N, C-alpha and C positions, 0 to 999 in steps of 0.2 A: 440550449439546443435549437438548431435550425436545420434547414435543408439547403443544399446547393445542387445546381444542375451540372452533371458531368456527362458529356457527350449524349445528352438527351435523357439521362436517367436522374431522377431525384434521389439524392442520398442524404439521409439524416446524419448530422454531425454534431459534436459538442467540442468546444475548444477550451484549452487551459493554457495559461502562461502568456509570455510576450509574443505578439504577432510577428516580431522581427527576429525571433530566436530560431535556431535550427529546428526543422520540422520532424516530429515523430508522428507517424500515421499508424493508428491502431485499428486493424480490421476486426470487426466483431465476429463472434462465433456462436450464433448468427447476429445477435444484437450487440450494440456498443457496450451494453452493461455487463458483458462478459469480462470487460476490463474494469478492475476495482477503482472506485473513486480515489482511494488513497494512493494507488500507483500513479494515476494521472497527475494528481496534485504534487507528488514527490518528483516526478519527472519535470514538471513545470518549475518547481523550486530549484531543480538542478540546472536551470538555464535552457530548457527546451520549450518549444511551441508544440503542444500535444493536441492532436485531433483524433478523437475516436469516432467511428462511424458504423452505421447499420448496413449489413449486406442487403441486397435486394430481398423483397418479401419479408422484411422484418422492420420493426420500429417505424421510423418516419420515412424510410426509403420506399421507392416504388413498389407497390404491392399489386400483383395481378392475380394469378391463380396458382398457389404453390404446389398443388398436386400435379401440375403439368407445366413446369417452368419453360418458357420459350427462350431460354438463354442457357449458356454453358458455363462450366468452371472458368474457361478462358475469358468469357465475357466479364465474369466477376473480377478476374485479374486485370482486365483492361479498365474496369471501373476504378481500381486502386491507382493505376497510372494516370488516368484522366483526372482523378481527384487531386493528385499532387499538382498537376498542371493548373487546375482551377484555383487551388489555394495559394500557389506561388511558393517560392522558397525552396524548391527542389534542387538537387535530388534529396529525397527524404529517407529517414530511417523507417522502414516498414516492419510492423510487427503483426503477427496473426496468432490467434489462439483457437485450438480445436479445429473445426472446419475452416475457420479463418486462416489457420496455418497452412492449409492446402492452397487457399487462394494466394497467400503470400509467396509460397514457393513458386507457383506458376507465374505470378507477377514478376518476381525477380528474374526468372528465366526469359519470359517473353518481352519484358520492358526494362532491360538492365540499366538504361540511362536514367530512369526515373528514381532509382533508389541507391542510397549510399551505404546502407547497412540493413541487416535482416535479423529479426528475432522471431523464433518459432516456439510456441508454447503448447505443450500437450497435444501434439498432432502426429501425423505419420506420413510417409513418403509415397503413399498410394491412395487411390480414390476409395470411397465407400464401397463395401463389398468384400469378398474374400481377399485377404492380404497375400503377399508373396510368401513362399514356403519358409523363408528365413525370418519373417516378421511375426511376432506374437499377436494373435487375434484377441478380440474382446474376451474377457473372462466369462466362460459359459454359465457358471452358477449365478454370477452377478446379472447377466443379461436375462436369464430365466426369471429371476426375482423382479427385475424391472418391468418386463413385458407381461408378467402374470397379473399385474394390477389392472383393475378396470379404469378406463379413462374418466376424468372428472367431468362435471358440468362446466363447460368452458365459459358459460355466461356468469358463473359465480366466482368472483375474484378471490375470495378466501379459500374456496375449495381448490381452485387451481394452485394457489400458493402452497397449500398443504400437500397437494399431490407432488409438486416439484420438490418441496422440502424432503418428503419421504424418499423420492428418487435420489436426491443428493446424499441422503444418509446411506442408502444402499451402495452408492458409488464411492463412499468414503469422504465426501465433502461435508462442510458445515451446514446442517439443515437450517439453523437459525438464519445464517447469512443468505442461504438459498431462498428461504421463505420471503425475506425482505426484497431480494432482487426480483423474484418472480412477480411479486405484487407491483413493483415498478414497471416491469415488462408488460404486465396485463394492462396497466394504465396507458401504455404507449402503443398497444396493439390496435390496428385499425379494424375492429370488429371482433365478434365472438364466434364466427364460423370455425368449426374444428380445424380445417386445414390451415387457416390463418393463425390460429392460436398455437397449433403444433409447430408451425414454421418458426414462430417467435420463441416459444418456451422450450421446444425440443430440437429445433433445427431439422425437422423432418423433411423440409424441402430438398435437402441434399440427397435423400434416398431416390429422388426422381430426376436428379440433375445429370446431364451428360458431362462426364469428367474425362473423356478421351481427348487427345491421346495421352498415354502414360508420360510421366515426367521424371520418375525416379532416376532413370538412366542419365538424365541431363544434369543432375545435381552437381557433378564435378565442374560444370560450366560456371557455377556461381563464383564470382570474383570478389564480391564485397565482404567485409567482415560479418560474421554470422554468429549468433548465440542461439543455442538450443536449450530450452528450459523444459524439464519434465518432472512430474510428480512421481516419486518412488512408489506411491500407493495407487497409481492410476490403473484402474481395472478396465476402463473403456478402451484406451489406447495404452497398453502396458509399456513400461519404460524402454523395452527393447526397440520400440519404434523410434523414440528420440535418439537412442544410441546409434541406430542405423543412419539417421539423418546427419548426425554429427560426424560420423565416419566418412560420409560420402560428399559433404561440402568441404572443400579444402580449407584447412585452418580453423574450422568451426570450434567454438568452445561449448562444452556440454555442462550445464548446471542442473544437477539432480536435487530436487527439493525433497528432503527425507520425510516430511510430514504432510506433503501435499498429495492430492489425488488428481481430479480433472480441473479444479479451479485453483486460482492463486489465493491462498489464505492470507489473512491480515498479518499473521506472524512471519510470512515469507516476503511480503511486499518490499521491505527494505533491501533484502539481498537481491531480488530481481531488479529493482530500480538501479541499484549500484552497478550491477552487471550491464544493464542496458546503457547507462550513461557512459560507462567505460568503452562501450563499443563504438560510440560516435553518434 
C-alpha cells in the first residue's frame, strides 16, 4: 500500500498484478478494503492490473474533517479520473461498491474518456437520503436495529471490530469476515476521533456530502460496457436499486448474488471476478 498525488489530493492505493496489464480501478466504499483481497488477486491472475483505493477521509487518503467535508461527490468522481491519469494505462475499467458505486456512476458520466468499462456493486442511482418513489429504501426494521446500538469506544480496536461485526450480522453479511476487515481498517485509520473512525468504518462522511446535481436521469448516456452486481439479501440498498441501474444503463448486465447482502462473500468472488473479466 502507498499513496499517490492526484490533482493535489493524496489517495491511498494498493496494486496487484502486472503493471503493464489493462487497468481495473476499484473505488472503495469508503476504504479500499471494501474490495476483498481474493477478488483483487483473481482479477490480477486473469491478466489485469488491479488498483484499489481509499476515498477521501478514509484509509491513507487525505483526511480533513469528515463531519463537514469541503468537497462534493463530483470531486470524488474527479479523483477517480485523475487517478487513472496518474497511474497511466487508461482508459480503465472502473468499479465502485456501495457509496463507491455512486462515485463510479458520476465519474463515468463526467469523465467518459477516462473509463472503458463500469462495474457497480451494491449501490443505487440516487444520493444518500430519501430515494425516488420507484426505488426501495433501506429496510426499516434493519435500520432500527442498526441505529439502536450504542456506539463503541473508538479508541478500542477490539470493541470497534465487534461493533462492526454485529452490524454486519444485522445486515446479513458474514460477521467473522467483517470483524477481520474492521480490525484492518482500524489499523489504517489516522486517529481515533469518532468522526474519523465513523468515516472509515461506517462511511458516515457521505451523510454530510453534497451529492447534487442528480445523475440518475443521465444514466442512459453511459456508453461503455457495464455490469451491475447486487446481493439478493441486501437490506441496506435492496436489490430493486441494482435492477433500476441495470435497466437505465444501455446494455448493462445484471448479476444478482443469491447469498450476498452488502458485501461480496468469499463464495461469490469467483462469479463476480469472471463477470468483470468478461466485461473488459
